[in-house]
Each structure stands twice: as structure tokens, then as C-alpha cells.
C-alpha atoms as one frame of an Amber mdcrd trajectory, in Angstrom:
protein
 138.933 100.934 107.568 136.468  98.252 108.533 134.663  99.415 111.650 132.494
  97.010 113.583 128.807  97.351 113.012 125.662  95.292 113.117 124.853  96.289
 109.560 127.525  94.105 108.000 126.170  94.138 104.443 126.208  97.922 104.353
 129.845  97.961 105.414 130.698  95.299 102.845 129.048  97.381 100.132 131.289
 100.297 101.035 134.296  97.982 100.849 133.266  96.935  97.358 133.068 100.562
  96.273 136.542 101.238  97.628 137.856  98.228  95.701 136.415  99.689  92.527
 138.235 102.964  93.098 135.233 104.899  94.356 135.790 107.384  97.168 134.257
 106.588 100.539 134.312 108.201 103.931 136.765 105.547 105.068 139.526 106.537
 102.581 141.952 103.945 101.164 141.492 100.144 101.170 142.844  98.206 104.153
 146.243  97.000 102.955 147.170  95.339 106.246 144.784  92.419 105.840 146.132
  89.248 104.177 145.133  88.510 100.610 145.984  84.959  99.583 149.675  85.683
 100.127 150.568  81.996  99.961 150.380  82.087  96.168 153.889  81.943  94.697
 154.898  84.568  92.166 155.857  81.957  89.589 152.811  79.722  90.039 150.486
  79.364  87.072 146.878  78.398  86.542 146.170  76.641  83.203 144.185  78.963
  81.001 143.695  79.356  77.271 145.332  82.442  75.810 145.940  83.932  72.391
 149.233  83.943  70.499 152.206  85.798  71.965 154.535  88.083  70.021 158.202
  88.303  70.936 159.792  91.656  71.779 162.329  93.472  69.610 164.625  96.404
  70.261 164.642  98.183  66.897 162.108  99.287  64.264 161.095  96.154  62.378
 157.880  97.269  60.777 156.063  96.696  57.505 156.374  99.057  54.536 153.914
 101.973  54.496 151.445 100.270  52.148 151.114  97.033  54.127 147.644  96.277
  55.560 149.026  95.253  58.952 152.361  95.394  60.786 154.718  92.589  59.785
 158.050  92.169  61.535 160.820  91.433  59.053 164.084  92.163  60.871 165.825
  95.322  62.091 165.802  98.322  59.781 167.633 101.586  60.436 165.601 104.761
  60.615 166.597 107.506  58.188 164.002 110.157  59.132 162.401 110.255  62.581
 158.689 110.887  62.978 157.005 113.322  65.337 155.334 111.758  68.378 151.797
 112.358  69.663 151.706 110.945  73.192 148.366 110.539  74.965 148.411 109.754
  78.680 145.169 108.230  80.013 145.373 108.583  83.808 143.015 107.079  86.374
 141.515 109.907  88.464 139.689 107.732  91.000 140.141 107.954  94.759 143.038
 105.500  95.106 145.468 107.021  92.594 147.271 109.922  94.303 150.600 108.179
  94.989 150.698 106.634  91.518 150.121 110.036  89.921 153.005 111.460  91.955
 155.238 108.580  90.866 154.358 109.175  87.221 154.833 112.940  87.401 158.277
 112.531  88.976 159.448 110.482  85.982 157.964 112.447  83.077 161.230 114.381
  82.554 162.935 111.090  81.720 160.253 110.209  79.179 160.640 113.532  77.375
 164.403 113.554  77.781 164.874 110.063  76.290 162.663 110.825  73.291 164.407
 114.120  72.511 167.930 112.971  73.427 167.993 109.168  73.120 170.205 107.143
  75.464 172.839 104.586  74.539 171.640 101.808  76.799 173.656  99.045  75.118
 176.896 101.037  75.182 177.708 100.697  71.494 178.483 104.393  71.150 175.294
 105.196  69.237 171.850 106.377  70.416 169.312 103.580  70.688 166.995 105.399
  68.254 166.678 108.709  66.449 165.444 111.711  68.400 161.781 112.506  67.832
 161.249 115.499  65.553 158.916 116.957  68.171 156.396 115.735  70.723 152.760
 116.548  71.413 151.753 115.472  74.917 148.193 115.471  76.208 146.330 114.078
  79.221 142.836 112.670  79.635 141.266 110.865  82.586 139.393 107.572  82.791
 136.037 109.229  83.645 133.448 109.041  80.856 130.041 110.659  80.313 126.880
 108.609  80.477 127.450 106.773  83.777 124.772 107.985  86.163 126.557 106.447
  89.150 129.420 108.900  88.630 127.341 112.072  88.492 128.803 114.989  86.547
 132.535 114.423  87.166 133.337 112.969  83.745 135.859 114.753  81.535 134.881
 112.389  78.699 138.158 112.270  76.799 138.631 116.032  76.477 142.305 116.925
  76.843 142.956 118.533  80.205 143.817 122.217  80.399 143.573 122.627  84.184
 146.082 121.433  86.794 145.032 118.988  89.434 143.264 120.384  92.491 145.382
 121.894  95.255 148.680 121.897  93.362 151.166 124.679  94.046 153.468 126.145
  91.416 151.090 125.490  88.531 149.490 127.957  86.143 145.755 128.582  86.212
 145.361 126.864  82.834 147.364 125.346  79.988 146.954 124.634  76.269 145.068
 121.444  75.503 148.372 119.788  74.597 152.010 120.699  75.153 154.781 120.621
  72.563 158.429 119.684  73.136 161.280 119.925  70.624 164.948 118.850  70.512
 167.022 121.281  72.530 164.334 121.837  75.168 165.361 121.291  78.777 163.351
 118.220  79.839 163.157 119.319  83.484 161.904 122.795  82.626 159.741 121.626
  79.734 157.865 119.025  81.766 156.958 121.234  84.725 153.718 122.137  82.985
 153.031 118.568  81.990 153.440 117.270  85.535 150.812 119.795  86.650 148.414
 118.297  84.107 149.362 114.684  84.844 148.498 114.953  88.553 144.822 114.834
  87.718 143.486 114.445  91.251 141.289 111.775  92.799 137.762 113.126  92.430
 136.925 111.194  89.274 134.657 108.237  88.641 135.542 104.964  90.350 134.291
 103.020  87.309 137.279 103.491  85.027 136.899 103.404  81.229 140.406 104.195
  79.925 139.965 102.601  76.504 136.778 104.513  75.779 138.404 107.708  77.058
 141.264 107.233  74.587 138.854 106.735  71.683 136.839 109.808  72.624 140.040
 111.814  72.794 141.322 110.753  69.376 138.454 109.874  67.010 136.686 112.551
  64.960 133.201 113.629  65.991 131.648 111.992  62.910 132.981 108.542  63.823
 130.491 105.780  63.031 131.241 103.935  66.263 128.261 103.894  68.654 129.108
 105.658  71.906 127.505 106.515  75.215 127.225 110.214  75.999 128.959 112.860
  73.915 130.560 112.226  70.533 134.380 111.995  70.216 136.463 115.176  70.478
 139.390 114.526  68.114 138.424 117.291  65.681 136.667 119.504  68.239 138.149
 120.366  71.642 141.218 118.207  70.908 141.816 119.447  67.357 145.484 119.669
  66.403 146.768 117.124  68.891 146.857 114.125  66.546 148.806 114.619  63.320
 148.667 112.499  60.182 152.394 111.691  60.090 153.085 111.094  63.777 153.759
 108.050  65.888 150.636 107.803  68.044 151.409 106.484  71.524 148.637 105.688
  74.019 149.785 105.133  77.619 147.237 103.977  80.216 147.957 104.328  83.943
 145.358 102.801  86.297 145.015 100.554  89.346 141.839  98.951  87.946 140.983
  97.054  84.793 139.164  98.703  81.902 135.389  98.874  82.317 134.393 100.420
  78.988 130.738  99.420  78.670 128.092  99.593  75.998 125.322  99.575  78.621
 124.951 102.844  80.577 122.657 101.095  83.084 125.305  98.562  84.134 125.979
 100.458  87.350 122.432 101.558  88.135 120.632 100.305  91.200 121.865  99.446
  94.687 125.459  98.488  95.431 126.035  94.796  94.677 126.868  92.238  97.328
 130.668  92.491  97.832 130.796  88.750  98.425 130.107  88.389  94.708 132.096
  89.575  91.698 131.410  93.269  91.056 130.343  94.795  87.734 133.140  94.914
  85.138 134.598  91.589  86.309 131.740  89.171  85.615 131.921  87.037  82.452
 128.556  88.238  81.119 129.031  91.984  81.720 128.180  94.053  78.601 131.669
  95.475  78.012 132.775  96.568  74.572 134.776  93.823  72.802 138.514  94.434
  72.587 138.275  94.212  68.804 136.567  97.617  68.940 139.779  99.210  70.210
 142.149  97.240  67.984 140.221  98.335  64.903 139.669 101.913  66.083 143.316
 102.569  66.939 144.443 101.044  63.661 141.909 103.153  61.781 143.819 106.235
  62.925 146.887 104.972  61.035 145.346 103.334  57.937 148.443 103.481  55.710
 151.083 103.230  58.434 149.822 100.755  61.044 153.363 100.593  62.400 153.093
 104.205  63.629 151.298 103.188  66.804 152.480 102.211  70.285 150.476 101.078
  73.296 151.644 100.880  76.907 149.805  99.763  80.040 150.909 100.551  83.589
 148.355  98.715  85.698 147.640  95.854  88.093 149.963  92.893  87.473 152.709
  91.181  89.504 155.865  93.223  89.091 158.166  90.243  88.606 156.238  89.074
  85.536 156.954  92.280  83.601 160.481  92.988  84.836 161.789  92.855  81.246
 159.462  95.077  79.211 161.178  94.080  75.953 160.202  90.425  76.392 156.705
  90.255  77.859 155.333  86.722  78.202 151.639  87.557  77.937 150.519  83.993
  78.522 152.477  83.836  81.776 151.036  87.160  82.933 147.456  86.152  82.205
 147.868  82.663  83.716 149.270  83.879  87.028 146.955  83.231  90.022 146.985
  86.895  91.013 145.674  87.796  87.551 142.615  85.593  88.061 139.572  87.704
  88.950 138.115  86.098  92.062 136.813  86.880  95.523 139.481  86.983  98.229
 139.242  83.510  99.848 140.546  84.751 103.220 138.260  87.735 103.699 135.344
  86.236 101.828 134.680  89.514 100.026 136.496  91.880  97.695 138.753  90.919
  94.804 142.182  89.358  95.165 144.694  92.066  94.337 147.237  91.604  91.565
 149.967  93.481  93.425 150.752  95.909  96.233 152.990  98.950  96.092 153.853
 102.116  97.938 150.622 103.722  96.793 148.340 100.819  97.695 147.075  97.803
  95.816 145.889  97.203  92.265 143.505  94.688  90.787 144.061  92.408  87.769
 144.069  94.390  84.521 143.174  91.458  82.291 141.397  93.401  79.541 144.241
  95.863  79.230 146.839  93.081  79.135 144.873  91.248  76.455 144.642  94.361
  74.338 148.389  94.897  74.640 148.843  91.303  73.542 146.837  92.043  70.395
 149.381  94.711  69.439 152.352  92.406  70.032 155.682  94.168  69.534 153.914
  97.527  69.400 153.009  97.266  73.096 154.594  96.940  76.517 153.453  96.376
  80.097 154.470  97.651  83.519 153.232  97.116  87.060 151.648 100.136  88.737
 152.902  98.714  92.050 156.542  99.373  91.079 158.490 101.378  93.656 159.664
 103.763  90.939 158.228 104.327  87.486 161.640 105.277  86.094 162.330 101.874
  84.448 158.769 101.793  83.083 159.128 105.262  81.600 162.457 104.286  80.022
 160.858 101.218  78.412 157.968 103.298  77.064 160.418 105.821  75.616 162.344
 102.975  73.969 159.185 101.465  72.490 158.034 104.827  71.126 161.456 105.980
  69.981 162.293 102.829  68.037 158.974 103.029  66.177 158.759 106.767  65.516
 160.186 106.596  62.003 158.919 108.328  58.877 161.459 106.818  56.498 163.508
 103.657  56.978 166.918 103.016  55.497 168.018 100.012  53.486
């Protein structure tokens, strides 16, 4: 990828763009070069972190009138809730293999929710089957970023298959519906066409803002860059009042949802320095914005929400998705945002996989930590997404409950 030239800073600028997911004439990042590989997987760097919530395997939520979720021990589910599942998929230039991996495992996600497994072998399903499922897809490209041109889908649910895909229809409804009795393999053919979103999107990913624009009503009081939210406009009907809302983010970058549309204006920064979105003083929206906004969508049932992140983190740290140690994830050396000490430019990657490398998703991990037992993590560098999909289905299925038993 790195051709010799006398104009070294120009080449380094292109490398920085590739690291941020932007498409360049050189294609994918150079994965053959070393990247601080001497760091042990279990090494830690002291760092202050917030409180950690322990994982549970069954619905343990607060009563409907509680102001916030409070875990109080396992409770059986009497009446299952419908599920509204929003996939936020990175459509930047380095995501093709990851999209293929995800699409190959969507039948398991639908199948487990509609026909729950008995993973512990006690002769009973692990949770009640969802009453029905709405599934929609948005990308991480947002309006208002001049550096990205006019490629942004801005949180509007996709109705078109990814470019160049065979066997797909010309267009689809803005969200797909699945019900018990549907054949997961047949039912998810359409969804896999939508989930392979392509790689022509913006390399400055804003998955959290994309999720808000997809779900919030157009009269939301939150300040936003570009167009207003689409929840009651183009995306009307996707989100229901009584559903379990599940937001699943799949990206090889961290979230870069910004309140300053000029953050990326001007010439490419020096790749020997931290790029925009990773500097301590960058004007990114505070994570509290997303905690409060997601909870506002479930004001009387805050327990009817689930959040999953499949992004850049060492795979061994999230091998057990039911018991995520958030402090350990955030303290790991590969989760520290820093310039590669061997190359002298570009960020140290959090992990490498069959589809390439991924960079530390610290903001996304921290947001998952805020939701505690309502969230889970997975590494986008995993060889197969099948275990990740199973853990997401378990998280969603155990929380999709309209009425609990005694």
C-alpha cells in the first residue's frame, strides 16, 4: 500500500484517511506491517473507569413504573414483547468482509428470537419467543459533513440492496417483519440484501447519531446537524410503543458523532498526530446525550431496551458476552488511542481479523457500560459472528417481555 515517494507527507495523509475508513486509490490498510505486537493480551494500563455492572442470563428488570432499570433477581416472563431491531452498519471502505460475516449469521439471529434455543440443556427454551420482529438497517453516514460529500443516508432506513449484489430485489420495504413459524433462512434473504450496505459511505462514522436520527421523531428538541430525525417520517411504523427496542452497531471504527460540522474541514491532518475523533478536545457529543435519548424512547419501560456493539476490541476480552468486564476492556493497551510506536504514524489497532483491522471503539464501549446488563460487546475481528449473534439474541430475548410472572 505504501509506495515510495519523495512526497512523504502526502502519502502519510492518505494512510491516515485509510485508517479512518475513507476510501483511497490504494485500497485496504497494510495489515502485514507490525503494530506493537509485543503487547500481551492480558496486560493492563491503569486508567480510571466508571462502575461495572455484572451480566445476568434472565429478565431481571424493574417494574413498568420504575424511573430506571433496577435488577432484583430472575423473573419469569409470562407474555413476550415484540422486538424492533435496528442494525447500524458501517458503510465505509474497509467493511466488506465484516458485512459478509454479519449477513451470513442473520438467520441465526432471527431463528433464535423466533424459536429460542435451550443452551443450558434444562429442557426449556432460554426465553420466550418474540411475538414478532421488525428489522431495519441504517448506515453510519450522516448529513452535514462536507468532507463526505452527498453520500450520507442520514439515518433513513434502507430500502435498496447493496451495490452489485445478485439475487436481490430492486427495492424493499423500509423495515422487514418476521413472525413465529417463518423459515429463518428464507425470511432473512431479504434482510441480508439490505445488511450488505456496500463500502461507498463516509469514512467518518457516526453510528450513535445515525441511530438517533433513525428513531427520534422529527420534532425532537435535540440539536442536530443536517436534517431532522426520521422516526415519524420516512421510518414511521418501525418503532412501536410496546416493543423491546434493540440497537446493534457494527463498525471497525469508534463513534465520531460530532456537534461541530467543521471538525473535518480543511486539509488532511498530519498522520503522525492523533486524527479527528480521537483527540481529547474534539467537539463530540457527550455520551449522556445518547443514554438520555434512548431512554426517552421507553419512558415507562426503561427495561425494554438492549444495546449491542460489534467493534474494535481484543477478542479475548469479550469471549464471554454474558460477563463483560468493561474496566478490563477499557484498560487494555490495545484500547488506548495512540500513534503506532513502530511505524510512527497511524493508530494502534485494537484487533485484526479476516476482514482487516479495527481501531479502539472506546466511546461505544463506554456507552455500553452505561447500560450495564442491557448491553453486550463483541469483537468485529472474530472469525465468525455466529457466537456474537447468539449472544445478541439471548440479550434481546431475555428482555423482550411485556408481562412478568411472579
